[in-house]
C-alpha positions as CSV (number, residue, x, y, z in Angstrom):
1,X,-28.3,-25.8,-74.9
2,X,-30.2,-23.0,-73.6
3,X,-32.3,-22.1,-70.5
4,X,-35.3,-20.2,-71.6
5,X,-36.3,-17.0,-69.3
6,X,-38.6,-18.3,-66.2
7,X,-42.1,-18.2,-67.2
8,X,-44.4,-16.7,-63.9
9,X,-47.9,-16.4,-63.7
10,X,-48.9,-13.7,-61.1
11,X,-51.7,-13.1,-58.9
12,X,-54.0,-11.0,-59.6
13,X,-55.4,-8.5,-56.3
14,X,-59.2,-8.6,-56.3
15,X,-59.0,-4.7,-56.4
16,X,-57.7,-4.9,-59.9
17,X,-59.7,-7.2,-61.2
18,X,-62.0,-4.9,-62.5
19,X,-59.5,-2.4,-63.6
20,X,-58.4,-5.1,-65.9
21,X,-60.7,-6.0,-67.8
22,X,-62.0,-3.1,-70.4
23,X,-58.3,-2.5,-71.5
24,X,-57.3,-3.2,-74.6
25,X,-56.2,-6.7,-76.0
26,X,-52.8,-8.0,-77.1
27,X,-51.5,-11.1,-79.1
28,X,-49.6,-14.3,-78.5
29,X,-46.3,-14.9,-78.9
30,X,-43.5,-17.7,-79.5
31,X,-40.7,-18.4,-77.5
32,X,-37.7,-18.0,-79.5
33,X,-33.8,-19.3,-79.5
34,X,-31.7,-16.2,-79.4
35,X,-29.6,-18.1,-82.1
36,X,-32.4,-18.6,-84.5
37,X,-34.2,-15.2,-84.4
38,X,-37.4,-14.3,-85.4
39,X,-39.1,-14.8,-87.7
40,X,-37.4,-18.4,-87.5
41,X,-38.1,-21.8,-85.7
42,X,-39.8,-21.2,-82.2
43,X,-39.3,-22.9,-79.8
44,X,-41.0,-26.5,-80.0
45,X,-41.3,-30.1,-79.1
46,X,-39.5,-31.0,-82.5
47,X,-42.1,-34.4,-82.4
48,X,-44.9,-32.8,-81.6
49,X,-45.2,-34.8,-78.3
50,X,-43.3,-35.1,-74.7
51,X,-44.0,-37.5,-71.5
52,X,-44.0,-35.5,-68.5
53,X,-43.3,-36.8,-65.0
54,X,-45.0,-35.8,-61.8
55,X,-43.8,-35.9,-58.1
56,X,-47.1,-36.6,-55.9
57,X,-45.1,-36.9,-52.9
58,X,-44.8,-33.2,-53.3
59,X,-48.4,-32.3,-53.6
60,X,-48.9,-34.6,-50.7
61,X,-46.5,-32.5,-48.7
62,X,-47.8,-29.4,-49.8
63,X,-50.3,-28.1,-47.5
64,X,-51.1,-25.1,-49.2
65,X,-53.2,-27.3,-52.0
66,X,-56.6,-27.9,-50.7
67,X,-59.5,-30.4,-52.3
68,X,-56.7,-33.0,-53.1
69,X,-58.7,-36.1,-52.0
70,X,-61.7,-34.4,-54.2
71,X,-60.1,-34.0,-57.0
72,X,-56.2,-35.2,-57.8
73,X,-53.2,-32.8,-58.8
74,X,-52.9,-35.5,-61.7
75,X,-56.3,-34.9,-62.5
76,X,-55.8,-31.2,-62.8
77,X,-52.6,-31.8,-64.8
78,X,-54.3,-34.2,-67.3
79,X,-56.8,-31.5,-68.2
80,X,-54.8,-28.9,-67.8
81,X,-52.6,-30.1,-70.8
82,X,-55.4,-31.3,-72.9
83,X,-56.9,-28.0,-73.1
84,X,-54.0,-27.1,-75.1
85,X,-54.0,-31.1,-77.5
86,X,-57.7,-30.8,-77.9
87,X,-57.6,-27.4,-79.5
88,X,-58.7,-27.2,-83.1
89,X,-56.0,-27.6,-85.9
90,X,-53.9,-28.7,-83.7
91,X,-51.4,-31.8,-83.6
92,X,-49.9,-32.4,-80.0
93,X,-49.6,-35.7,-77.7
94,X,-48.7,-35.6,-74.1
95,X,-48.4,-38.6,-72.1
96,X,-47.9,-38.9,-68.3
97,X,-45.1,-40.9,-67.4
98,X,-43.6,-42.7,-64.7
99,X,-44.2,-40.5,-61.2
100,X,-40.6,-39.0,-59.7
101,X,-41.6,-38.6,-55.9
102,X,-37.4,-37.7,-54.9
103,X,-36.8,-34.3,-57.2
104,X,-38.0,-30.7,-56.4
105,X,-35.7,-29.0,-58.4
106,X,-34.7,-28.1,-62.0
107,X,-33.5,-30.9,-63.7
108,X,-32.8,-31.7,-67.8
109,X,-33.0,-35.1,-67.3
110,X,-36.7,-35.3,-67.2
111,X,-39.6,-33.3,-67.8
112,X,-40.9,-32.9,-64.6
113,X,-44.0,-31.1,-62.8
114,X,-43.4,-30.8,-58.9
115,X,-45.5,-28.9,-56.5
116,X,-43.1,-27.1,-54.8
117,X,-39.4,-26.1,-55.5
118,X,-36.4,-26.8,-53.1
119,X,-34.7,-24.4,-55.3
120,X,-36.0,-21.1,-54.5
121,X,-33.7,-18.9,-56.8
122,X,-33.8,-20.9,-60.0
123,X,-37.9,-21.1,-59.4
124,X,-38.1,-17.0,-59.1
125,X,-40.0,-17.5,-55.4
126,X,-37.6,-16.4,-53.2
127,X,-37.3,-13.1,-55.4
128,X,-40.9,-12.9,-56.6
129,X,-43.1,-13.9,-53.8
130,X,-46.5,-13.6,-55.7
131,X,-45.3,-15.8,-58.6
132,X,-47.9,-18.8,-58.5
133,X,-45.6,-21.0,-60.6
134,X,-43.1,-21.6,-63.3
135,X,-41.7,-23.0,-66.1
136,X,-38.1,-23.8,-67.1
137,X,-37.4,-25.2,-70.7
138,X,-33.8,-25.9,-72.1
139,X,-33.7,-26.1,-76.1
140,X,-30.8,-26.6,-78.6
141,X,-29.6,-24.2,-80.9
142,X,-32.3,-24.7,-83.4
143,X,-35.1,-24.3,-80.9
144,X,-35.7,-27.6,-80.0
145,X,-37.3,-27.7,-76.4
146,X,-35.1,-31.0,-74.9
147,X,-36.7,-30.6,-71.5
148,X,-39.3,-28.7,-69.8
149,X,-39.8,-28.4,-65.6
150,X,-43.4,-26.6,-63.9
151,X,-43.5,-26.1,-60.4
152,X,-45.8,-24.1,-58.3
153,X,-45.3,-21.8,-55.6
154,X,-45.4,-23.5,-52.3
155,X,-46.3,-20.2,-50.3
156,X,-49.1,-19.9,-52.5
157,X,-52.5,-21.3,-51.6
158,X,-54.2,-23.4,-54.1
159,X,-57.5,-25.4,-54.8
160,X,-58.2,-28.9,-57.1
161,X,-61.7,-28.0,-57.5
162,X,-62.2,-24.8,-59.8
163,X,-65.6,-23.7,-58.0
164,X,-64.1,-23.6,-55.0
165,X,-62.0,-20.7,-56.5
166,X,-61.7,-17.6,-54.3
167,X,-59.3,-14.7,-53.3
168,X,-58.0,-16.6,-51.0
169,X,-57.6,-19.7,-53.4
170,X,-55.9,-19.5,-57.0
171,X,-57.6,-22.3,-59.1
172,X,-54.7,-25.1,-59.6
173,X,-56.1,-25.7,-63.1
174,X,-56.0,-22.1,-64.2
175,X,-52.1,-21.7,-63.4
176,X,-51.5,-25.0,-65.0
177,X,-53.1,-24.4,-67.9
178,X,-51.2,-21.0,-68.7
179,X,-47.7,-23.0,-67.4
180,X,-48.6,-25.8,-70.1
181,X,-48.5,-23.0,-72.4
182,X,-44.8,-22.5,-71.4
183,X,-44.3,-26.0,-71.7
184,X,-45.3,-26.0,-75.4
185,X,-43.4,-22.8,-76.1
186,X,-45.8,-20.3,-76.5
187,X,-44.8,-16.6,-74.5
188,X,-46.8,-14.5,-72.7
189,X,-50.0,-12.5,-73.8
190,X,-51.8,-9.4,-73.6
191,X,-54.6,-10.3,-74.3
192,X,-57.0,-9.6,-71.4
193,X,-58.7,-13.2,-70.6
194,X,-56.1,-15.6,-72.8
195,X,-54.7,-17.9,-71.0
196,X,-51.3,-16.8,-71.9
197,X,-52.0,-13.6,-70.0
198,X,-49.5,-13.3,-67.5
199,X,-52.0,-12.3,-64.5
200,X,-54.3,-14.8,-63.6
201,X,-58.2,-14.8,-63.2
202,X,-59.9,-16.4,-60.6
203,X,-60.9,-19.7,-62.4
204,X,-60.1,-19.7,-66.2
205,X,-59.2,-22.8,-68.2
206,X,-60.7,-22.7,-71.9
207,X,-58.3,-21.4,-74.3
208,X,-59.1,-17.8,-76.3
209,X,-58.8,-17.5,-80.2
210,X,-55.5,-15.8,-79.0
211,X,-54.0,-19.0,-77.3
212,X,-55.2,-21.1,-80.3
213,X,-53.9,-19.1,-83.0
214,X,-50.6,-19.2,-81.0
215,X,-50.9,-23.0,-80.6
216,X,-51.6,-23.6,-83.9
217,X,-48.6,-21.8,-85.4
218,X,-46.1,-23.9,-84.0
219,X,-48.3,-27.0,-84.2
220,X,-50.6,-26.9,-86.8
221,X,-52.6,-30.3,-88.4
222,X,-52.6,-29.3,-91.7
223,X,-50.3,-26.8,-92.9
224,X,-51.2,-24.0,-95.2
225,X,-47.6,-23.9,-96.2
226,X,-46.8,-20.0,-95.2
227,X,-44.6,-18.4,-91.9
228,X,-45.3,-19.6,-89.2
229,X,-47.1,-22.8,-90.7
230,X,-50.8,-22.4,-89.9
231,X,-53.9,-24.7,-90.4
232,X,-55.1,-24.4,-94.0
233,X,-58.3,-22.3,-93.9
234,X,-56.8,-19.7,-91.7
235,X,-56.5,-16.3,-92.3
236,X,-53.1,-13.9,-91.8
237,X,-52.9,-9.6,-91.8
238,X,-49.3,-8.1,-92.6
239,X,-48.4,-4.6,-92.2
240,X,-45.3,-2.4,-91.6
241,X,-45.7,0.0,-88.2
242,X,-43.8,3.3,-88.8
243,X,-43.2,6.4,-86.6
244,X,-42.5,9.7,-88.7
245,X,-40.8,7.7,-91.8
246,X,-39.1,5.1,-89.2
247,X,-39.5,1.8,-87.8
248,X,-40.8,0.5,-84.6
249,X,-39.7,-2.2,-82.6
250,X,-41.8,-4.0,-80.5
251,X,-45.2,-2.0,-81.3
252,X,-48.2,-4.6,-79.8
253,X,-49.9,-4.7,-82.7
254,X,-53.6,-6.7,-82.6
255,X,-56.9,-7.5,-84.5
256,X,-60.1,-6.9,-82.6
257,X,-62.7,-9.0,-84.5
258,X,-65.9,-7.5,-86.0
259,X,-67.4,-10.2,-87.5
260,X,-67.0,-14.1,-87.7
261,X,-67.5,-16.7,-84.8
262,X,-63.9,-17.4,-84.0
263,X,-62.7,-20.8,-83.7
264,X,-65.9,-21.8,-82.4
265,X,-67.1,-23.6,-78.8
266,X,-65.2,-24.4,-76.2
267,X,-63.0,-21.4,-77.3
268,X,-63.8,-18.1,-76.4
269,X,-63.9,-15.0,-78.6
270,X,-60.4,-12.5,-78.6
271,X,-58.0,-10.2,-80.5
272,X,-55.3,-12.2,-82.1
273,X,-52.2,-10.5,-82.8
274,X,-48.2,-10.2,-82.5
275,X,-45.2,-7.2,-82.3
276,X,-43.7,-5.7,-85.2
277,X,-39.7,-6.5,-85.9
278,X,-37.3,-4.2,-85.9
279,X,-37.9,-3.8,-89.2
280,X,-41.4,-2.7,-88.6
281,X,-42.9,-5.3,-90.1
282,X,-45.5,-7.5,-88.5
283,X,-47.7,-10.8,-89.4
284,X,-50.7,-12.0,-87.3
285,X,-51.1,-15.3,-88.5
286,X,-53.4,-18.5,-88.1
287,X,-56.5,-16.4,-87.3
288,X,-60.1,-17.5,-87.9
289,X,-61.2,-16.1,-91.2
290,X,-63.6,-12.8,-91.0
291,X,-63.4,-9.3,-90.3
292,X,-61.0,-7.2,-87.7
293,X,-59.9,-3.9,-87.2
294,X,-56.3,-3.5,-86.8
295,X,-54.6,-1.4,-83.9
296,X,-50.8,-0.5,-82.8
297,X,-50.3,0.7,-79.6
298,X,-47.6,1.2,-77.4
299,X,-46.7,-2.1,-75.2
300,X,-46.4,0.0,-71.9
301,X,-49.2,-1.4,-69.2
302,X,-50.4,-4.1,-68.0
303,X,-47.9,-6.1,-69.8
304,X,-44.2,-4.7,-70.5
305,X,-41.1,-5.8,-72.3
306,X,-40.2,-7.5,-68.8
307,X,-43.5,-9.9,-69.9
308,X,-41.8,-11.2,-73.2
309,X,-38.9,-12.4,-74.3
310,X,-38.2,-10.6,-76.9
311,X,-36.1,-8.1,-76.2
312,X,-32.3,-8.7,-74.0
313,X,-29.2,-10.8,-74.4
314,X,-32.1,-13.7,-73.6
315,X,-34.7,-12.7,-76.0
316,X,-35.5,-13.0,-79.6
317,X,-33.5,-9.9,-80.2
318,X,-30.3,-9.6,-78.6
319,X,-29.2,-6.2,-79.9
320,X,-32.6,-4.4,-78.8
321,X,-32.8,-3.8,-75.1
322,X,-36.4,-3.1,-74.9
323,X,-39.3,-3.3,-77.5
324,X,-39.8,0.9,-78.4
325,X,-42.8,2.7,-76.4
326,X,-42.5,6.0,-78.0
327,X,-45.6,6.4,-79.7
328,X,-49.3,6.7,-79.2
329,X,-52.6,5.5,-80.7
330,X,-54.7,7.9,-82.4
331,X,-58.2,6.8,-84.2
332,X,-58.7,7.8,-87.4
């Protein structure tokens, strides 16, 4: 059994919000078991379904969760999972099981969601105090997710009513929807505005094209037969990234839409892409049919190597210590 890298969602300072809006976009990524290696089977729930258990007592005890009498944490979690299970082209089922009002630490015996964490080191909250929440998944050696835990940082202030979100109270549904993506096996995205972007916006719980392409590549309702498996009727772009004739590993390759209507409302329009493999190849899959401009750039900010599980001992490519960033992008 393998314990995944912890997946953190960070606070975005108010001053940074305006700075990041116009930055180039990046793509969705799936998490992979390092014994399986990309482009093998991504981390996933093997039956396209799971049952989670809430710890409502941890929410009641957490005085930093506001507006619970108006909208419960259970309602927030239901809406957050529903954003993914109702995405177009997806087959996913998530069920709420019996509550567990006693457990507040990572466990492999159930899929727990708690609103505090008694093991601050395991949850990263001791080291990374600005982390809003964390999701920890366990997988077998072929990428099947066997259990998952989600914890909210009890030192951060949340509101269960999205309209009340501010620079002092983080929208819980925004955070929970991001963490639900990790629960399903998705890694961080560099698309500013995508749910899986690792820096939290003030309020955003609708998926973007980038998120939908990611989730459909793992749980397609119908399959086009390719790798990854995408819903029938979607498109894919592939190629190679080289620098002076040498393959580039981990180049941030994204397709910027210049036409087509995307997946359609309520999914928000966004670029879609991936990182290049050690041989420089890339494939941007499960895209809405349309016209795109494809760009390759180094993954050097605001999302960096530390935000994705692509390289390193626990990554998809353990032999690679980091993605390659020693190149620049030029428009022709």
